[in-house]
C-alpha positions in Angstrom: 24.1 -2.8 -17.5 25.2 -6.3 -16.9 21.7 -8.3 -17.2 19.2 -8.9 -19.8 16.1 -6.4 -20.3 13.2 -7.4 -20.1 10.6 -4.8 -21.6 6.8 -5.3 -20.6 4.6 -3.5 -23.4 1.2 -2.6 -20.7 -0.3 -1.3 -23.5 -0.5 -4.0 -25.5 -1.5 -6.1 -22.8 -4.4 -4.3 -21.9 -5.6 -4.0 -25.6 -4.8 -7.9 -26.1 -7.3 -8.2 -23.4 -10.1 -5.4 -24.6 -9.7 -7.5 -27.9 -10.6 -10.9 -26.4 -13.5 -8.6 -24.4 -14.8 -8.3 -27.9 -14.3 -11.5 -28.9 -16.5 -13.2 -26.2 -20.0 -13.4 -27.3 -22.3 -10.2 -26.1 -23.3 -10.5 -22.2 -20.0 -12.8 -21.3 -17.9 -11.7 -18.8 -14.2 -11.9 -19.8 -11.7 -12.6 -16.5 -8.3 -12.8 -16.9 -5.8 -15.3 -15.7 -2.5 -14.2 -14.0 -1.3 -17.5 -12.7 2.2 -18.9 -12.8 3.3 -15.3 -11.3 1.2 -13.7 -14.4 2.9 -16.1 -16.8 6.5 -15.0 -15.8 6.0 -11.4 -16.4 4.9 -9.7 -12.5 1.6 -11.1 -11.1 1.2 -7.6 -9.4 2.1 -5.8 -12.8 -0.2 -7.8 -14.8 -2.9 -7.8 -12.3 -3.2 -4.4 -11.7 -2.7 -3.6 -15.6 -5.8 -5.7 -16.9 -8.1 -4.3 -13.9 -7.2 -0.8 -15.3 -8.7 -2.3 -18.2 -11.5 -3.7 -17.1 -11.0 -7.4 -15.7 -13.3 -8.0 -12.6 -12.6 -11.9 -12.5 -8.5 -13.4 -12.0 -7.7 -16.5 -12.4 -4.7 -18.4 -10.2 -3.0 -21.6 -9.8 -3.0 -21.7 -5.7 -4.0 -20.0 -3.3 -0.6 -18.6 -2.3 -0.8 -16.7 -5.3 -4.3 -15.5 -4.8 -2.8 -14.0 -1.7 -0.2 -11.9 -3.9 -3.2 -10.6 -6.3 -4.9 -10.2 -3.4 -2.5 -7.5 -2.1 -2.3 -6.1 -5.4 -5.2 -5.6 -6.4 -7.4 -4.3 -3.3 -10.9 -5.8 -2.2 -13.3 -5.9 -5.1 -12.7 -8.2 -8.1 -12.8 -11.9 -7.7 -9.4 -13.9 -7.8 -10.6 -17.9 -8.3 -7.9 -20.2 -7.2 -8.3 -23.1 -9.8 -6.7 -25.7 -7.8 -9.4 -25.9 -5.4 -9.5 -25.6 -2.3 -6.0 -27.2 -0.5 -5.8 -29.1 3.2 -4.6 -25.7 5.3 -5.5 -23.0 2.9 -8.2 -21.8 4.4 -6.6 -18.7 6.2 -5.7 -17.7 2.9 -9.1 -18.3 1.6 -10.6 -16.5 3.7 -8.9 -14.1 5.0 -7.4 -12.8 1.1 -11.4 -13.6 0.3 -10.2 -15.9 -2.8 -12.8 -18.7 -4.1 -12.0 -21.7 -5.1 -12.5 -24.2 -7.3 -13.0 -27.0 -6.4 -12.2 -30.5 -7.5 -13.4 -33.4 -5.8 -15.7 -34.1 -3.1 -13.2 -34.3 -0.6 -12.1 -30.5 -1.4 -16.3 -29.4 -1.5 -16.5 -31.4 2.1 -13.1 -29.3 3.5 -14.3 -26.6 2.1 -18.1 -26.0 2.6 -17.0 -27.6 6.8 -14.1 -25.2 7.6 -15.6 -22.1 5.3 -19.1 -22.3 5.3 -20.8 -19.4 3.7 -17.8 -18.8 1.4 -18.3 -18.7 -1.9 -17.0 -21.3 -4.1 -16.7 -22.6 -7.8 -17.1 -26.3 -9.6 -14.4 -27.6 -11.3 -16.2 -30.5 -13.5 -13.7 -32.6 -16.7 -15.4 -33.1 -19.9 -12.6 -35.4 -21.0 -9.5 -33.7 -20.2 -8.8 -35.6 -17.2 -6.4 -33.7 -15.3 -8.6 -31.7 -12.8 -12.6 -31.2 -12.2 -15.2 -34.2 -11.2 -15.5 -36.7 -14.0 -19.4 -37.3 -14.7 -19.9 -40.0 -12.3 -19.2 -38.0 -9.5 -20.8 -35.6 -10.1 -24.0 -36.5 -10.7 -23.8 -38.2 -7.3 -22.8 -35.0 -5.4 -24.6 -32.2 -8.1 -28.0 -31.9 -5.3 -25.9 -31.4 -2.6 -23.7 -28.9 -4.6 -26.5 -26.9 -6.2 -28.0 -26.6 -2.8 -24.9 -24.8 -1.3 -24.9 -21.5 -4.4 -21.7 -22.5 -6.6 -20.3 -19.2 -7.7 -19.5 -20.6 -11.1 -19.1 -24.5 -13.1 -16.0 -24.5 -15.2 -14.3 -26.6 -17.1 -10.6 -26.6 -19.8 -10.7 -27.9 -23.5 -7.7 -30.1 -24.0 -7.2 -29.4 -27.7 -8.9 -25.7 -28.2 -5.7 -24.3 -30.2 -6.7 -27.1 -32.6 -10.2 -25.9 -34.2 -11.0 -29.2 -35.9 -9.8 -31.2 -33.1 -13.1 -34.0 -32.2 -12.1 -33.2 -28.7 -14.2 -29.0 -28.7 -16.8 -31.2 -29.8 -17.1 -33.7 -27.6 -16.6 -31.9 -24.5 -18.5 -29.0 -25.3 -21.3 -32.0 -25.2 -20.1 -33.2 -21.7 -20.4 -29.6 -20.5 -23.8 -29.3 -21.4 -25.1 -33.0 -20.2 -23.4 -32.1 -16.9 -24.3 -28.4 -16.6 -27.3 -27.3 -18.1 -30.6 -26.7 -16.0 -28.5 -26.0 -13.7 -29.6 -22.6 -12.5 -25.2 -21.7 -12.4 -23.0 -19.3 -14.4 -21.0 -21.2 -16.8 -16.8 -20.8 -18.3 -15.8 -23.5 -20.6 -13.2 -21.1 -22.7 -9.6 -19.7 -22.5 -8.3 -18.4 -25.4 -8.4 -20.7 -27.8 -12.1 -21.9 -27.0 -12.5 -17.8 -27.5 -11.4 -18.8 -31.2 -13.9 -21.6 -31.0 -16.9 -19.1 -31.3 -19.8 -18.4 -29.4 -20.9 -21.8 -28.7 -17.8 -22.7 -26.6 -18.2 -18.8 -24.6 -20.9 -19.4 -21.9 -21.1 -17.0 -19.3 -17.2 -16.2 -18.8 -14.1 -16.7 -20.5 -11.0 -16.9 -19.2 -8.4 -15.9 -21.9 -4.6 -16.8 -20.9 -1.6 -17.0 -22.9 -3.8 -14.6 -26.0 -2.9 -11.7 -22.9 0.9 -12.1 -23.0 1.1 -11.8 -26.8 0.8 -15.9 -27.7 -0.5 -18.5 -29.9 -3.5 -19.4 -31.1 -3.8 -15.9 -30.9 -2.5 -14.6 -34.0 -3.6 -11.3 -33.6 -2.6 -10.6 -30.4 0.0 -7.4 -29.7 3.9 -8.3 -28.9 4.1 -7.9 -25.6 7.5 -8.3 -24.4 10.9 -8.3 -26.0 14.1 -9.2 -24.7 17.2 -7.7 -25.2 20.8 -9.3 -23.7 23.7 -6.7 -23.3 27.3 -7.8 -25.6 29.9 -8.1 -23.1 33.1 -8.6 -25.2 34.0 -9.0 -28.4 36.6 -11.6 -30.5 38.3 -12.6 -33.4 38.3 -16.3 -34.0 39.8 -17.7 -36.9 39.5 -20.4 -39.5 39.2 -24.0 -37.8 38.9 -22.1 -33.9 35.9 -22.9 -32.0 33.9 -21.6 -29.8 32.0 -22.9 -25.9 31.9 -25.6 -24.0 32.7 -28.6 -25.5 33.6 -27.4 -28.8 30.7 -27.8 -30.7 31.2 -24.9 -33.4 34.3 -24.6 -35.1 34.6 -21.2 -37.2 35.0 -22.0 -41.2 35.9 -17.9 -41.5 37.5 -15.4 -39.7 34.7 -14.3 -37.2 34.0 -12.0 -35.5 31.8 -13.9 -31.7 30.6 -11.1 -29.4 29.7 -12.7 -25.5 26.4 -11.9 -24.9 24.9 -11.7 -21.5 22.5 -14.1 -20.7 22.1 -17.6 -20.3 19.9 -21.0 -19.0 19.9 -19.2 -15.8 17.3 -16.6 -17.0 15.0 -18.8 -18.7 17.1 -18.9 -22.2 16.4 -22.5 -22.8 19.6 -24.5 -23.2 18.2 -26.4 -26.8 18.5 -22.7 -28.4 22.6 -24.0 -28.5 23.7 -23.6 -32.1 20.5 -22.9 -33.3 19.1 -19.7 -32.1 18.9 -16.3 -33.5 19.8 -12.8 -31.7 19.2 -9.3 -34.2 21.0 -6.1 -34.8 18.3 -4.2 -35.6 17.7 -5.9 -39.0 20.4 -8.1 -39.1 20.6 -12.1 -37.4 23.8 -12.6 -35.9 23.2 -17.1 -35.1 24.3 -18.5 -32.1 27.6 -20.0 -32.1 28.3 -22.7 -29.8 26.4 -23.9 -26.5 24.0 -21.7 -24.1 25.6 -21.9 -20.7 23.9 -20.3 -17.3 25.4 -17.1 -17.8 26.6 -15.9 -21.4 25.3 -17.0 -25.1 28.2 -16.7 -28.0 26.8 -15.1 -31.4 28.8 -14.6 -35.0 28.9 -10.6 -35.4 30.8 -11.1 -38.5 28.6 -9.3 -40.3 27.3 -6.6 -38.8 28.7 -3.0 -39.9 29.1 -2.1 -36.5 28.5 -3.2 -32.9 25.9 -3.0 -30.7 25.8 -2.3 -27.5 22.9 -5.1 -27.0 21.3 -7.6 -29.4 17.8 -8.9 -29.2 16.4 -12.6 -28.8 12.4 -11.6 -28.3 11.9 -8.4 -30.5 9.8 -6.8 -34.2 12.1 -9.6 -35.8 11.7 -13.0 -33.4 8.8 -13.3 -32.0 8.0 -14.8 -28.6 6.2 -17.8 -30.5 9.4 -18.4 -33.1 11.8 -18.5 -30.4 9.5 -21.0 -29.0 9.2 -23.2 -32.0 13.4 -23.1 -32.1 14.2 -24.0 -28.8 11.1 -27.2 -29.9 8.6 -25.8 -26.6 5.5 -24.0 -26.4 5.4 -20.1 -25.6 4.0 -20.7 -22.5 7.5 -22.0 -21.3 9.6 -19.9 -22.4 7.9 -17.1 -20.4 7.5 -19.3 -17.3 10.8 -19.6 -17.4 12.2 -15.4 -17.4 14.2 -15.9 -14.4 14.0 -12.8 -12.1 17.1 -11.4 -11.9 15.8 -10.0 -15.3 15.9 -6.2 -15.6 12.3 -5.6 -16.0 11.4 -2.1 -18.1 7.5 -1.2 -18.6 6.5 0.9 -21.2 3.2 2.3 -22.2 -0.3 2.3 -20.1 -3.7 0.0 -19.9 
């Protein structure tokens, strides 16, 4: 095998959805966020797995993602588009039966004029200042919009992964003020909001990163593993350097393995000289620069040379690798390249 292998555990993905569904308050529907190509794992595979697990509503970022999700899922499940109704989207929204989460008066006007009678939702800005109608705009249009019959009112928490952050209570109060008494189903919580407790759950929760094994869902089952094949090994003497810019110098006679994988595969360059790969229980430090297609690893302490080394696996989680890289698990997942050999295990 000349490329790295990404293993996706469908049983773990389904188990994470079921666990978050159980954590959602009684009577609350649990959706699934499959945007960014199913968080880099393939929207078709991920959506089908989660639908089999029990999800009946899905969230995507754009209408084009909604089209892919609909082709994978067929008729029935509801697919909500977080970017709303953009210019030129009417055909996709109609033909793929998508539910646009409208973010502004302009989008409301565009949707109701181009697709009268087609279902929609409303996104409200409760303090994140990213997407959705702010209080003044919502108060001005709410009577008209509510008469048109939205399917869902939603907002998004800015600091849900920090349980004691004052923004959580602030946004919760704002959401109540903007939506109480409307009689419309409501949604405020993604993964972090589910963990904040029932007061944040309303009628629908929308787990995303927790489905894929990432923080803040500490109890999540690992969903992905990433193994890199060893291409070649070489002996390096004391004082010799390895890789671009000669950033690593051997301080002992060393055995260096060159493995297939690099930033073209989504393995961040910031892991240069910082990351660890694993051969079973033995850590093998990255030496020198992560390059486009290759990484060099110190394997001097291995009793024998395996065919592959693990970058994500039992000894290094998605979030631990992200911490080493100075980022978050979301970025590690969504950067994974299409050329990786994707291997599915387990079932929903």
